[in-house]
Each structure stands twice: as C-alpha cells, then as structure tokens.
C-alpha positions as CSV (number, residue, x, y, z in Angstrom):
1,M,-145.7,-112.5,79.5
2,R,-143.6,-112.7,76.2
3,R,-145.4,-109.7,74.7
4,I,-144.6,-107.7,77.9
5,R,-141.0,-108.5,77.6
6,Y,-140.9,-107.8,73.8
7,M,-142.3,-104.4,74.3
8,A,-139.9,-103.7,77.1
9,I,-137.0,-104.4,74.8
10,L,-138.3,-102.3,72.1
11,A,-138.6,-99.4,74.4
12,V,-134.9,-100.0,75.6
13,V,-133.8,-100.1,71.9
14,G,-135.6,-96.7,71.0
15,V,-134.0,-95.1,74.1
16,M,-130.5,-96.1,72.9
17,L,-131.0,-95.2,69.2
18,A,-132.3,-91.8,70.2
19,G,-129.2,-91.1,72.4
20,C,-126.9,-92.2,69.4
21,G,-128.6,-90.3,66.6
22,R,-127.9,-86.6,67.6
23,K,-126.2,-84.8,70.3
24,E,-127.8,-81.8,71.8
25,V,-126.3,-78.6,70.4
26,K,-125.8,-75.7,72.8
27,A,-126.6,-72.3,71.2
28,E,-123.8,-69.8,71.1
29,P,-124.6,-66.5,72.7
30,A,-125.1,-64.2,69.7
31,A,-122.0,-62.1,69.0
32,E,-122.6,-58.3,70.0
33,E,-123.5,-56.5,66.8
34,K,-121.0,-53.7,66.2
35,P,-122.1,-50.6,64.3
36,V,-121.0,-50.7,60.8
37,V,-119.2,-47.6,59.7
38,A,-119.4,-47.0,56.1
39,V,-115.8,-45.9,54.7
40,Q,-116.0,-43.7,51.6
41,E,-113.2,-44.5,49.3
42,E,-110.8,-41.7,48.2
43,T,-110.8,-41.5,44.5
44,A,-108.2,-39.4,42.5
45,E,-109.6,-36.2,41.0
46,E,-110.5,-36.9,37.6
47,A,-107.9,-35.2,35.0
48,P,-109.4,-33.2,32.4
49,P,-109.2,-34.7,29.1
50,V,-105.9,-34.2,27.4
51,E,-106.2,-32.4,24.2
52,P,-104.2,-34.1,21.2
53,V,-101.2,-32.0,20.5
54,A,-100.6,-31.5,16.8
55,E,-97.2,-32.4,16.0
56,E,-94.9,-29.6,14.6
57,P,-94.4,-30.3,11.0
58,V,-90.6,-31.0,10.3
59,V,-89.3,-28.1,8.3
60,T,-86.8,-29.0,5.8
61,H,-84.9,-26.8,3.6
62,E,-83.4,-29.2,1.2
63,G,-82.2,-27.4,-2.0
64,Q,-82.3,-23.9,-0.1
65,M,-79.9,-21.7,1.8
66,Q,-80.4,-18.6,3.9
67,S,-80.3,-15.4,1.7
68,Y,-77.1,-13.1,2.2
69,L,-79.5,-10.2,1.8
70,T,-82.4,-11.0,3.9
71,G,-81.7,-14.0,6.2
72,E,-84.7,-15.8,4.8
73,W,-84.6,-19.2,3.0
74,V,-84.2,-18.9,-0.8
75,E,-83.6,-21.5,-3.5
76,L,-79.9,-22.3,-4.0
77,A,-80.0,-21.0,-7.5
78,I,-81.0,-17.7,-6.1
79,G,-79.0,-17.5,-3.0
80,T,-75.6,-18.5,-4.6
81,R,-76.1,-16.1,-7.5
82,R,-74.5,-12.6,-7.2
83,P,-77.1,-9.8,-6.8
84,V,-77.7,-6.8,-8.9
85,A,-77.6,-3.4,-7.4
86,V,-79.8,-1.2,-9.6
87,M,-79.7,2.8,-9.4
88,L,-83.2,3.9,-8.9
89,N,-84.5,7.3,-9.6
90,N,-86.4,9.1,-6.5
91,I,-87.4,12.4,-7.8
92,Q,-91.2,12.8,-7.4
93,V,-92.0,12.8,-11.1
94,A,-90.3,9.5,-11.6
95,T,-92.3,7.8,-8.7
96,P,-93.5,5.3,-8.3
97,Q,-90.6,3.1,-8.9
98,C,-91.2,-0.3,-10.5
99,G,-89.9,-3.6,-9.0
100,I,-88.4,-1.9,-5.9
101,S,-90.2,-4.2,-3.5
102,K,-88.4,-7.3,-4.7
103,A,-85.0,-5.8,-3.4
104,G,-83.8,-7.4,-0.2
105,V,-81.7,-4.2,0.7
106,V,-82.3,-0.7,-0.2
107,Y,-79.9,2.3,0.1
108,E,-81.1,5.7,0.2
109,A,-78.3,8.7,0.2
110,P,-78.3,12.3,-0.6
111,V,-77.2,13.6,-4.0
112,E,-76.9,17.1,-5.4
113,G,-79.8,19.5,-4.9
114,A,-80.9,18.0,-1.5
115,L,-82.6,15.0,-3.4
116,T,-82.1,11.5,-2.5
117,R,-81.3,8.6,-5.0
118,L,-81.9,4.9,-4.2
119,M,-80.2,1.9,-5.1
120,G,-82.0,-1.5,-4.7
121,I,-80.0,-4.8,-4.2
122,F,-81.8,-7.8,-6.0
123,E,-81.1,-11.4,-5.8
124,D,-84.6,-12.8,-6.7
125,Y,-85.3,-10.6,-10.0
126,D,-85.8,-13.3,-12.7
127,Q,-89.7,-12.5,-13.2
128,L,-89.1,-8.6,-13.3
129,E,-89.7,-7.3,-16.7
130,K,-89.4,-3.7,-15.7
131,I,-87.0,-2.3,-12.8
132,G,-86.7,1.5,-12.3
133,S,-86.5,3.9,-13.6
134,V,-82.7,3.7,-13.6
135,R,-80.4,6.8,-13.0
136,S,-76.7,7.5,-12.9
137,A,-74.1,6.4,-10.5
138,R,-72.5,8.2,-7.8
139,N,-69.0,7.3,-6.3
140,Y,-70.3,6.2,-2.8
141,Y,-72.9,3.9,-4.2
142,V,-70.2,1.9,-5.9
143,Y,-68.8,1.0,-2.7
144,F,-72.2,0.0,-1.3
145,A,-72.6,-2.3,-4.3
146,V,-69.1,-4.0,-3.9
147,E,-69.6,-4.4,-0.3
148,F,-72.4,-7.1,-1.3
149,D,-70.4,-8.6,-4.2
150,A,-73.2,-7.2,-6.4
151,I,-73.0,-6.3,-10.3
152,Y,-73.8,-2.6,-10.4
153,A,-76.4,-1.4,-12.8
154,H,-76.7,2.3,-13.7
155,F,-77.6,4.6,-16.4
156,G,-74.4,6.8,-16.7
157,Q,-72.4,8.3,-13.8
158,S,-70.9,11.3,-12.5
159,A,-67.3,12.3,-13.6
160,Y,-66.3,11.4,-9.8
161,A,-67.4,7.9,-10.1
162,L,-65.5,6.9,-13.3
163,N,-62.1,6.0,-11.6
164,L,-64.2,3.6,-9.4
165,L,-66.1,2.1,-12.2
166,D,-62.9,1.4,-14.0
167,R,-61.7,-0.8,-11.2
168,D,-61.0,-4.5,-11.9
169,N,-63.0,-5.5,-8.8
170,V,-66.2,-3.4,-10.0
171,D,-68.6,-5.3,-12.3
172,N,-70.9,-2.9,-13.8
173,L,-73.6,-2.5,-16.5
174,S,-73.9,1.1,-17.7
175,G,-76.6,2.4,-19.9
176,L,-74.1,4.7,-21.8
177,S,-71.8,1.8,-22.6
178,G,-72.0,-0.5,-25.7
179,I,-74.3,-3.0,-23.8
180,G,-76.6,-0.3,-22.8
181,G,-79.3,-1.2,-25.5
182,T,-79.1,-4.8,-24.3
183,V,-79.7,-4.2,-20.7
184,Y,-82.0,-1.1,-20.7
185,F,-85.0,0.1,-22.5
186,R,-87.0,3.3,-22.7
187,T,-90.9,4.0,-22.0
188,T,-93.1,6.6,-23.5
189,D,-95.0,7.3,-20.4
190,R,-92.2,9.6,-18.8
191,K,-89.8,12.0,-20.3
192,A,-86.1,11.4,-20.4
193,P,-84.1,10.9,-18.3
194,H,-86.7,9.4,-16.2
195,N,-87.9,6.6,-18.4
196,A,-85.0,4.2,-18.6
197,Y,-85.6,0.7,-17.2
198,A,-83.7,-2.5,-17.1
199,S,-85.4,-6.0,-17.3
200,A,-84.3,-9.4,-15.9
201,S,-83.6,-10.7,-19.3
202,G,-81.6,-7.8,-20.2
203,I,-79.6,-7.9,-17.1
204,A,-78.8,-11.5,-17.7
205,A,-77.8,-10.9,-21.3
206,G,-75.5,-8.0,-20.2
207,I,-73.8,-10.2,-17.6
208,E,-73.3,-12.7,-20.2
209,A,-72.0,-10.4,-22.6
210,K,-69.3,-8.8,-20.1
211,G,-68.5,-12.4,-19.0
212,Y,-68.8,-11.4,-15.3
213,D,-69.0,-14.1,-12.7
214,K,-72.5,-15.1,-11.9
215,N,-72.3,-16.5,-8.7
216,Y,-70.5,-15.5,-5.4
217,D,-66.8,-16.8,-4.6
218,A,-66.8,-20.0,-2.5
219,G,-65.4,-18.1,0.4
220,Y,-67.9,-15.3,0.5
221,T,-69.7,-15.2,3.8
222,G,-72.2,-12.3,3.6
223,H,-72.6,-8.7,4.7
224,Y,-75.0,-9.0,7.6
225,Q,-75.5,-11.2,10.5
226,F,-79.2,-12.4,11.1
227,A,-81.3,-13.8,13.8
228,A,-82.1,-17.5,13.8
229,D,-85.1,-19.1,12.7
230,G,-88.0,-18.3,14.8
231,E,-85.9,-15.8,16.8
232,S,-87.1,-12.2,17.1
233,I,-84.6,-9.6,18.2
234,V,-86.0,-6.7,20.2
235,P,-83.1,-4.3,21.0
236,D,-83.1,-2.9,24.5
237,G,-83.7,0.8,23.1
238,I,-86.1,3.6,22.9
239,S,-89.6,3.2,21.4
240,A,-89.4,3.9,17.7
241,M,-92.9,3.9,16.0
242,V,-92.2,6.8,13.7
243,V,-88.7,7.2,12.0
244,K,-88.0,10.4,10.1
245,P,-84.4,10.5,8.3
246,G,-84.7,14.2,7.8
247,Y,-84.2,14.5,4.1
248,P,-85.7,18.0,3.0
249,I,-87.1,17.3,-0.3
250,N,-88.9,14.1,-0.3
251,K,-89.4,14.1,3.5
252,P,-89.6,10.4,4.0
253,W,-90.8,8.6,7.1
254,F,-91.3,5.1,8.3
255,E,-94.5,4.0,10.6
256,Y,-94.3,0.9,12.5
257,N,-97.1,-1.5,12.3
258,T,-97.5,-3.6,15.6
259,A,-99.6,-6.3,13.7
260,D,-97.0,-7.5,11.4
261,G,-93.8,-5.9,13.0
262,L,-92.9,-4.0,9.7
263,Y,-91.9,-0.4,8.9
264,Y,-93.9,1.1,6.2
265,R,-92.6,3.6,4.0
266,F,-93.9,7.2,3.1
267,Q,-92.4,10.2,1.1
268,Y,-93.7,13.2,-0.7
269,G,-96.6,13.4,1.5
270,G,-98.1,9.9,1.0
271,I,-97.5,6.3,0.9
272,Q,-94.5,5.0,-1.2
273,I,-95.7,2.0,-3.4
274,D,-94.2,-0.3,-6.0
275,E,-95.8,0.5,-9.4
276,M,-95.6,-3.3,-10.1
277,T,-97.8,-4.5,-7.3
278,N,-99.4,-1.3,-6.0
279,Q,-98.5,-2.2,-2.6
280,Q,-96.6,0.0,0.0
281,L,-93.0,-0.6,0.7
282,A,-92.4,-2.1,4.1
283,Y,-89.0,-3.2,5.9
284,K,-88.1,-5.3,9.0
285,N,-85.0,-3.4,9.6
286,I,-83.8,0.3,9.3
287,I,-80.2,1.6,9.6
288,L,-79.3,5.2,9.8
289,Q,-75.7,5.6,9.0
290,N,-74.1,9.1,9.7
291,C,-71.3,10.1,7.3
292,S,-69.2,13.1,7.0
293,S,-69.4,14.9,3.7
294,S,-67.8,17.5,1.3
295,N,-68.4,18.7,-2.2
296,F,-66.0,17.9,-5.1
297,D,-64.1,20.8,-6.7
298,N,-66.7,23.3,-5.4
299,T,-69.5,21.6,-7.5
300,Q,-72.9,20.2,-6.3
301,Y,-71.7,16.7,-6.4
302,L,-71.3,15.2,-2.8
303,N,-68.2,13.2,-1.7
304,I,-69.8,11.2,1.1
305,N,-67.2,9.5,3.3
306,V,-68.2,5.8,3.6
307,Q,-64.7,4.8,4.7
308,S,-63.8,6.4,8.2
309,G,-66.7,5.0,10.4
310,G,-69.1,6.9,12.5
311,S,-72.3,6.8,14.5
312,G,-76.0,5.7,13.7
313,K,-79.2,4.1,14.8
314,F,-80.4,0.5,14.3
315,I,-84.3,0.2,14.5
316,T,-86.3,-2.9,14.4
317,N,-89.4,-4.4,16.3
318,G,-90.5,-0.8,17.3
319,K,-87.0,-0.1,19.1
320,S,-84.1,1.9,18.3
321,I,-80.6,1.7,19.6
322,D,-77.3,3.7,19.2
323,I,-74.7,2.0,16.8
324,T,-71.3,2.7,15.5
325,W,-70.0,1.5,11.9
326,K,-66.7,0.8,10.6
327,K,-64.9,-0.9,7.7
328,D,-61.7,-2.8,7.7
329,S,-60.9,-2.1,4.0
330,E,-61.9,0.3,1.2
331,F,-64.3,-2.1,-0.5
332,G,-64.9,-4.4,2.5
333,P,-68.4,-4.6,4.1
334,T,-69.6,-2.0,6.6
335,R,-69.9,-3.6,10.0
336,Y,-72.4,-2.1,12.7
337,Y,-71.8,-2.4,16.5
338,N,-73.9,-2.0,19.6
339,T,-72.6,0.2,22.6
340,A,-71.1,-2.9,24.0
341,G,-68.9,-3.3,20.8
342,E,-70.9,-6.4,19.5
343,E,-71.8,-6.8,15.9
344,I,-75.6,-6.2,15.6
345,R,-77.7,-9.1,14.4
346,L,-80.6,-8.1,11.8
347,N,-84.2,-9.7,12.0
348,Q,-84.8,-12.0,9.1
349,G,-86.4,-9.6,6.3
350,K,-85.8,-6.6,4.3
351,T,-83.6,-3.8,5.2
352,W,-83.5,-0.1,4.4
353,V,-80.2,2.0,5.0
354,C,-80.2,5.8,5.1
355,I,-77.1,7.7,4.6
356,I,-77.4,10.7,6.9
357,Q,-74.8,13.6,6.2
358,N,-73.5,14.6,9.6
359,G,-74.7,18.1,9.0
360,G,-78.2,16.5,9.0
361,A,-78.1,14.1,12.1
362,D,-79.9,16.6,14.1
363,K,-82.9,16.6,11.8
364,V,-83.3,12.8,12.3
365,E,-86.5,12.1,14.4
366,I,-87.4,8.9,16.2
367,L,-90.9,9.3,17.7
368,D,-93.0,7.2,20.2
369,T,-96.2,7.8,18.2
370,P,-98.8,5.1,17.6
371,T,-98.9,3.7,14.1
372,Q,-101.4,5.2,11.8
373,Q,-101.7,1.8,9.9
C-alpha cells in the first residue's frame, strides 16, 4: 500500500516537473520569400593614367640683355658695347664675303654702275680674324651707321662722304687714315682693291687709338622694336615665299624656308655664303625701303635721300605688308610704320635692309612660290 502511494507521488511530481521545464513554442509561419534583385553598383569610369608633365625649365638671363640689333639675348659685355658697321664689297670677284653671317643687321644699297654695296653691323665680332673685304664709304651709309650708334669702318670714301665723316658725331675707322695699318690688312688671294680686310683685334686697337667711346650712352634705347620672347609675329599681308629686290647686276633674291622660318639669300645665280662658315646667309626679317635719289654733280655717284621718308615693305614669316618710313632728325633712327600708323615690331633674329631707288620700286617682286630649300 505504501509502495502504491509512493509510486503515485512520484508520478505526480514527474508531471509537475515536466510542466515547469519547457513551454511549448509555437512555430511562427515562415516569412514569404521575396525575390532578391541584384543591384549593380555604378562605378565611375576609370580615368586614363595621367602622364607626368615635365616642368618648364626656368629661364634666367642673369648677366645678359636683349640685343639692340636682333632682340635676342646676349652677354652684357656684348649688348652694351657699341657695334661696328663695316662696309663690305659685293662685286662678284670679291665674293664670298668673310664674317658677314655674324652681322645682326645688313644694309644693301645701290652704288655707281648699278652695283650694290653692303654694310654689316656687328656687335659680336671678338672671334672674327677676317672681316671683309672692306670697301669705301658712301654718304648715305654714314647715316645708317650713326642710326645704330655704330663705329663706322671703311677703306676710303667718295668725295661726297667726306663732310659727313668729319662730323663730331661720326666715329669712323678709315683704311686711308693714319690708323689704317692698325685696323686693316691685305691678303694675296685677291687683287686690290678687293683684298682689304679688318680683324677684331685691329678694330679694337683702332677704337682705342682714336679714343672713341666703347659703350652706348646710358640713355640709348635702340633702333628697332622686337617681338617678346616666345612670340612670333605673322603680319596680315600677302604671301611672300620669294622676294626679289630688283637690283640689276647681282640679281639677288630671298627664299622662305617654312621649316625654320628664315629667308635664305641668293645672288649672282647661286647661294650667297659666308667664306668663314661656308654656310648660306639667312635672315628672319627683310625691309625694303624706297628712297628718292639723284646724282652728284653729273657724276655716277648717287645721292640717295634717306631723310625725307617714303614707302616700303616689311617681310617676315612668309608674309609681306606695306609700310612707310620716316625720321625725326638728320642722324636719328629710321622708324617704320604699318598702314594703321603703328610702329612695326620685328621678329627676333637678323635683319636685311634693301634700299630701293624709287625708279626701281616697280622691279621689286614678291612671289607666292613654294620654297626651293
């Protein structure tokens, strides 16, 4: 009996323990599965790799200045020194000239007999042992030399240049004066008068002996205006691939080379070279300056009027424009103006100036012909 009660008690306790141990958890209904939509992320288009940019080198011009002749940078010792204007023979038997390629500016003008004579204006001539051959002065060349505050080097002169050469403002080194033997020497490869030459050392000795000022005056501002560094002036004019000044004896012409932007010089039927370098002469700017002229005292000597102003052409970078020229004083610089009345600016580089007698202006040819270079 006690055993039956005991077993009954155990059964009751077991039921109670089961009820306390764990409640029944009803299962939640499964959530409805929604379709998963894959969202593709938008990505920015990949930029191409950036090429490293080389920094422009900083250009400094310490100890330099811009040349009054070319606008290019030169050493201060060169740029502040007065140039030398040397009369150069241009008769065919006297060609090629020696040292002419070092001239920053070259003038070409008619002389008697329909020939032309040249004048090279040199600022950097220290290394030149032979410049020439050197010929005699003409009055209009004296004016050109003084315009650049240059010391004028010549071997003799016409009678009509003497009064100008004697002026106080004209510093000159004549081969027929007492210092002629210091400045000039003769060679044996050509006959006189086509064999007289100057040298850098002779010119320096002549300037020293004459006591001429070696440097520009402090207020000197130069003859030309030039394009800025990195600027290339292309005039709004006609195409000028070939330029023929129209001189009848040497029949010169210039051909434009599009590769380097220079005008290459020809005369006497072929290229014109520098004997020193054996290289053809080439120039960035060409100026054609029309001048009236007459003859002195019924002689062959020309009196070219370089004072009263006139017309002309400015040619650079394959283009030609009409210009006018004038001077404010007898020995002042010639100024050149475009048709709007603005003073022209030259491109940096060497310049060739052709003096054209008014009677010969109609013989000038400017052609749109491809270069033969």
